[in-house]
C-alpha positions in Angstrom: 77.8 -24.4 0.2 77.2 -21.1 -1.4 73.9 -22.4 -2.5 72.7 -23.5 0.8 73.3 -20.4 2.4 71.5 -18.6 -0.6 68.5 -20.9 0.1 68.6 -19.9 3.6 68.5 -16.4 2.9 65.5 -16.8 0.4 63.5 -18.8 3.0 64.3 -15.8 5.8 63.3 -13.3 3.2 60.2 -15.0 2.4 59.3 -15.9 5.8 59.6 -12.3 6.7 57.8 -11.2 3.8 54.8 -13.3 4.9 54.9 -12.0 8.3 54.6 -8.4 6.7 51.9 -9.3 4.5 50.1 -11.0 7.6 50.1 -7.9 9.3 49.2 -5.4 6.5 46.1 -7.9 5.8 45.2 -7.6 9.7 45.5 -3.9 9.5 43.3 -3.9 6.5 40.5 -6.0 7.8 40.8 -3.6 10.9 40.4 -0.7 9.0 37.7 -2.4 6.7 35.7 -2.7 10.1 36.2 0.5 11.4 35.0 1.8 8.1 31.7 -0.3 8.1 31.1 1.0 11.6 31.4 4.4 10.5 28.8 4.1 7.8 26.7 1.5 10.0 27.0 2.1 13.5 27.5 5.9 14.1 25.9 6.4 18.0 22.3 7.3 17.9 21.8 10.7 19.5 18.4 10.6 21.3 16.9 12.9 23.8 15.9 9.8 25.7 18.3 6.8 25.3 17.9 4.8 28.7 14.2 4.7 28.0 14.3 3.3 24.1 17.7 1.3 25.2 19.6 2.2 22.0 22.7 2.2 24.1 22.0 -1.4 25.3 24.2 -4.3 24.2 22.9 -6.9 21.6 21.6 -9.2 24.3 19.8 -6.6 26.3 18.4 -4.8 23.3 17.2 -8.4 22.3 15.3 -8.9 25.6 13.8 -5.3 25.1 12.3 -6.2 21.9 11.0 -9.6 23.2 9.0 -8.0 26.2 7.6 -5.3 23.7 6.3 -7.9 21.2 4.8 -9.9 24.4 2.9 -7.0 25.9 2.3 -4.4 23.4 0.5 -6.2 20.3 -2.9 -5.9 18.9 -5.0 -7.1 15.9 -5.6 -5.5 12.9 -9.0 -5.4 11.3 -8.8 -8.5 9.5 -7.7 -10.4 12.5 -5.0 -11.9 10.3 -2.2 -9.8 11.5 -0.9 -8.8 14.7 0.6 -5.1 15.0 3.7 -4.5 17.5 4.0 -0.7 17.4 7.4 1.0 18.7 9.3 -2.3 19.1 12.2 -0.2 19.1 12.3 3.7 18.8 14.1 6.8 19.3 12.6 9.8 21.2 13.3 12.1 18.3 11.0 13.8 15.9 9.3 17.1 16.1 6.1 18.6 14.8 8.2 20.6 12.2 9.7 17.9 10.1 9.2 15.2 7.7 9.2 11.3 8.5 10.1 8.7 6.1 7.7 5.8 6.4 8.9 2.6 4.9 7.3 -0.7 4.6 9.4 -3.7 4.4 9.8 -7.6 4.9 12.6 -9.0 6.6 14.5 -10.1 3.5 14.2 -6.4 2.1 15.9 -4.9 5.2 19.4 -5.4 3.6 18.5 -2.2 1.5 17.7 0.3 3.9 20.9 1.2 5.5 22.0 3.7 3.0 18.5 5.0 2.7 18.3 5.8 6.3 21.5 7.0 6.3 20.8 9.3 3.7 17.4 10.6 4.8 19.1 12.3 7.9 15.7 12.2 9.8 13.0 10.5 11.4 12.2 6.9 9.7 9.1 5.0 10.7 9.7 1.5 9.6 7.0 -1.1 9.8 8.3 -4.8 8.8 6.2 -8.0 8.0 7.4 -11.0 9.6 6.4 -14.6 8.6 7.0 -18.1 9.1 9.5 -18.4 6.6 11.7 -16.1 8.2 10.8 -16.5 12.0 14.4 -17.7 12.7 15.9 -14.6 11.1 13.8 -11.8 12.0 15.2 -11.2 15.4 18.6 -11.0 14.4 17.9 -8.9 11.3 16.0 -6.5 13.2 18.5 -6.3 15.9 21.2 -5.6 13.3 19.2 -2.8 11.8 18.9 -1.2 15.0 22.2 -1.5 16.2 24.2 -1.1 12.7 22.5 1.9 11.3 22.8 5.6 12.3 20.0 7.8 12.5 16.4 8.1 14.5 14.4 5.0 13.5 11.2 3.7 15.0 10.7 0.1 14.3 7.2 -1.6 14.3 6.1 -5.2 13.3 3.2 -6.8 11.6 3.3 -10.5 12.4 1.2 -13.3 11.2 -1.3 -14.5 13.6 -0.4 -17.3 16.0 3.3 -16.7 14.7 5.9 -17.1 17.6 9.4 -14.8 17.0 12.6 -16.9 17.9 14.8 -15.2 19.9 18.2 -16.4 20.1 19.8 -17.3 23.7 22.8 -15.5 22.7 23.0 -12.9 19.7 26.1 -12.2 17.7 28.5 -9.0 18.2 27.7 -6.1 16.5 30.2 -6.6 13.7 28.9 -9.9 12.7 25.2 -8.6 12.9 25.9 -5.5 10.5 27.6 -8.1 8.0 24.0 -10.1 8.2 22.4 -7.3 6.9 24.4 -7.5 3.6 23.4 -11.1 3.0 19.5 -10.9 2.4 17.5 -14.4 2.6 16.3 -16.0 -0.4 12.3 -15.1 0.4 10.5 -12.6 -1.4 7.8 -10.4 0.0 5.0 -11.5 -2.6 5.7 -15.2 -2.0 5.6 -15.7 1.2 2.9 -18.1 3.5 0.3 -14.8 4.0 -0.6 -12.1 1.6 1.6 -9.2 1.9 -0.2 -6.6 3.4 1.4 -3.3 1.6 -1.3 -0.8 2.7 -1.6 -2.3 6.2 2.2 -1.8 6.7 2.1 1.8 5.3 -0.5 2.9 7.8 1.4 1.4 10.6 4.5 3.2 9.6 2.5 6.7 8.9 0.4 6.4 12.0 3.5 6.5 14.1 5.2 9.5 12.6 5.3 12.3 14.7 5.9 15.0 12.1 3.3 17.1 10.3 4.6 15.6 6.7 5.0 12.2 5.9 6.8 10.4 2.7 5.7 6.8 2.4 7.9 4.6 0.5 8.6 0.9 -0.3 11.8 -0.5 1.0 13.5 -0.9 -2.3 13.1 3.0 -3.0 15.5 5.9 -2.2 14.7 9.4 -2.0 17.2 12.0 -3.6 19.9 13.6 -1.7 18.9 16.1 0.9 15.1 15.8 0.2 14.2 15.9 3.8 16.1 19.3 4.6 14.9 20.6 0.9 11.1 20.3 1.9 11.8 21.6 5.2 13.2 24.9 3.9 10.1 24.7 1.3 7.9 24.5 4.2 9.7 27.1 6.2 9.5 29.4 2.9 5.7 28.9 2.3 4.9 28.8 6.1 3.4 25.3 5.8 4.0 24.7 9.6 1.4 27.3 10.5 -0.7 27.4 8.0 -0.5 23.9 6.2 -2.1 22.4 2.9 -3.7 19.4 3.9 -5.3 18.7 0.6 -2.0 19.2 -1.3 -0.1 16.2 -2.2 3.7 17.0 -3.2 4.4 14.7 -6.0 8.0 13.4 -6.6 8.6 12.1 -9.9 9.7 8.1 -9.7 12.2 6.7 -11.7 13.8 3.2 -11.8 17.5 2.6 -12.2 19.1 -0.7 -13.2 22.2 -2.1 -11.4 24.7 -1.3 -14.2 24.0 2.6 -13.4 25.0 4.5 -9.9 21.8 5.8 -8.8 22.0 9.6 -9.0 21.5 12.0 -5.9 20.7 15.0 -7.6 18.4 16.3 -10.7 21.4 17.3 -12.5 23.2 13.8 -12.5 19.8 12.3 -13.1 19.3 14.3 -16.5 22.8 13.6 -17.4 22.2 9.8 -16.8 19.1 10.0 -18.7 20.4 11.3 -21.8 23.2 8.4 -21.9 21.3 5.5 -20.5 17.8 6.3 -21.2 17.1 2.3 -21.2 18.7 2.1 -17.7 17.5 5.2 -15.9 13.7 5.5 -16.9 10.3 6.6 -15.1 9.1 4.3 -13.1 7.0 1.1 -14.8 8.1 2.6 -18.3 7.8 -0.7 -20.0 5.2 -2.4 -17.2 2.5 0.2 -16.9 3.5 3.7 -18.5 0.2 4.9 -18.2 0.7 4.5 -14.4 3.1 7.2 -14.0 2.0 9.3 -17.0 0.1 11.9 -15.6 3.3 13.0 -13.6 4.4 14.4 -16.7 8.1 13.2 -16.9 9.0 15.3 -19.8 7.8 18.8 -18.4 9.7 17.9 -15.2 12.9 16.9 -17.0 12.8 20.0 -19.0 13.2 22.4 -16.3 16.5 22.8 -15.2 17.8 22.2 -11.8 17.2 25.0 -9.4 19.3 24.0 -6.4 16.2 23.9 -4.1 12.7 22.4 -3.8 10.1 24.2 -5.2 6.3 23.7 -6.5 7.1 23.1 -10.4 3.7 22.6 -11.6 0.1 21.3 -10.7 -1.3 18.0 -12.5 -4.6 16.8 -12.6 -5.4 13.2 -11.3 -5.9 10.5 -14.0 -6.8 7.0 -13.8 -4.6 5.0 -13.3 -2.0 6.9 -11.4 0.4 5.6 -8.4 2.3 8.5 -7.4 4.5 8.9 -4.9 3.9 12.2 -2.7 4.6 14.1 0.6 1.2 14.2 2.7 0.4 16.3 5.7 -0.4 13.7 8.4 -4.3 14.4 8.4 -4.4 12.9 4.9 -6.6 9.7 4.4 -4.6 6.3 5.3 -4.4 3.6 2.7 -7.2 0.9 2.2 -5.8 -2.2 3.8 -7.9 -4.8 2.0 -5.5 -4.3 -0.9 -2.9 -6.5 -0.7 -0.1 -8.3 -2.9 0.0 -6.9 -6.5 -2.0 -4.5 -7.8 -4.3 -1.5 -7.3 -2.5 -0.4 -3.6 -1.2 2.8 -4.3 -3.7 3.5 -7.4 -6.5 3.2 -5.0 -4.9 6.0 -2.5 -4.2 8.5 -5.2 -7.7 7.7 -6.5 -9.1 8.4 -2.8 -7.2 11.9 -2.7 -8.8 12.9 -5.8 -12.3 12.4 -4.7 -11.4 14.0 -1.1 -10.5 17.1 -2.9 -6.6 16.9 -2.9 -4.7 18.8 -5.3 -1.3 17.3 -7.0 1.6 19.6 -6.9 4.8 18.3 -8.7 8.0 19.4 -6.9 11.1 20.5 -9.0 14.3 19.1 -7.8 13.3 16.2 -5.8 12.8 12.8 -6.9 12.6 9.0 -5.8 14.6 6.2 -7.3 13.4 2.4 -7.6 16.6 0.1 -7.3 15.8 -2.2 -10.0 14.0 -2.4 -13.6 10.5 -3.4 -13.5 9.0 -5.6 -16.1 12.3 -7.2 -17.2 11.3 -10.6 -15.6 8.2 -12.4 -16.5 5.3 -12.4 -14.2 5.5 -14.8 -11.2 3.1 -17.4 -10.2 -0.3 -16.0 -9.4 0.4 -12.3 -10.2 -2.1 -12.0 -12.7 -4.6 -13.4 -10.3 -3.7 -11.1 -7.7 -4.0 -8.3 -10.0 -7.7 -9.5 -11.1 -8.9 -9.9 -7.4 -7.5 -6.4 -6.7 -9.3 -4.8 -10.0 -12.7 -6.2 -8.6 -12.0 -4.5 -5.1 -11.2 -1.6 -6.6 -14.2 -1.3 -8.6 -16.3 -1.7 -5.2 -13.9 0.9 -3.6 -14.8 3.4 -6.2 -18.4 3.0 -5.3 -17.8 3.0 -1.8 -15.9 6.5 -2.2 -19.3 8.0 -3.4 -20.6 7.3 0.1 -17.6 8.5 2.1 -17.4 11.7 0.5 -21.0 12.2 -0.5 -20.2 16.2 -1.2 -17.4 15.5 -3.6 -18.2 15.7 -7.2 -15.0 14.0 -8.2 -15.0 10.4 -9.5 -12.3 8.0 -10.3 
């Protein structure tokens, strides 16, 4: 009898414990969802929300996107892509600012929420949509708008003839936000059409309303506070009133392995460089060291962190070089004939050199590429792409002589 009573008491205890655990589980899930919303779903402050539609629910916002695609597309110069500017856009953005201009394919959108959140300012994003991800594109673009805090202007580059598929009933915000964390398997350079790097860069840059623009790939992240620091530099140097349109403000570009937490400031970066030189290193350190050599990383690292952004030294252009830089909006655009792998950024730095630009390396700011280059074998077709673009680059350099007849500079 005693054993039976003990058994009943034990069962009641276990049942009560299970109920308590379920309650705790529910509370933790709600806490996690609230935490995700704080990161991804801060309401967008906009001067014109009822015009740009950012306060709409997913279904209404999807209709807004669909109508923009139907009514606002134009062909690119090659006739192979349709450009749709301002599919979604924020009314924010002033002349005295720096816009982050980013290009991406649909599957790389999952890398952007933290970048946009960290930038704390206007972002102009151009996204390539191809047949492989036509089903996913609308939902992921919708998720990016609804789940990411910050003023974002979204533009599409779509394969000619491709019809985006718009779901009749999109998921709720929570499900859409989680969708961004699960990228599809396709890769930017392994799609049904050539990845138009420079066309995407130009679409994002042209839409910027600010005087200065920083063009980055989707898998690149600026150092913490870079926008605010550059604006302070522009205030101190009076760049807003008297800009130096022929100056490229170079930011050292590093690559960081997955085992190292990305540094957010120069002090941390230098410390991690000493501890893990093989996992945090100049971009293309093993794949193409000469492509970054003119930046002079040793000189930049030798200068202690100053706590502010300021010009550190000037460097001369050298071939080949593919730096990242902040530019005035009047700087030359990228040559859209360069697609896929090879010479797309090298050709732009070359043109800036011929056009008379100076290259000024900034002291505390930097950019990180998430992932190490040169660790994997070349993918199929990569060498052919590079060879094709190398021939185009030779032609391009001859064309610059005609485009800038008064320049004595050559690439």
